[in-house]
Residue, then its C-alpha position, 0 to 999 in steps of 0.5 A: x600130662x599137663x604142667x604149667x599150661x604145656x602138654x608133655x607126652x610120655x611114651x611107654x617103657x618099651x617105645x621111644x618117641x619120634x624125636x628121641x628115635x631121630x636123635x638116636x638114629x643120627x648119632x649112631x649113624x655118625x658113630x658107625x660112619x653111615x652118616x656124615x658128621x656136621x663140620x667140626x663134630x669129629x676131631x682127630x686125637x693124637x696119642x703120645 
């Protein structure tokens, strides 16, 4: 689809695009401890 001179690519309902997949893989990797989080991303929260 083109809008205001820019091409926008949409993927199917069952498939994500490469940028979304990379972002998902990075975030879930950090969440599960498989990848190291960038400095400052993980904060310790103390419960009272």
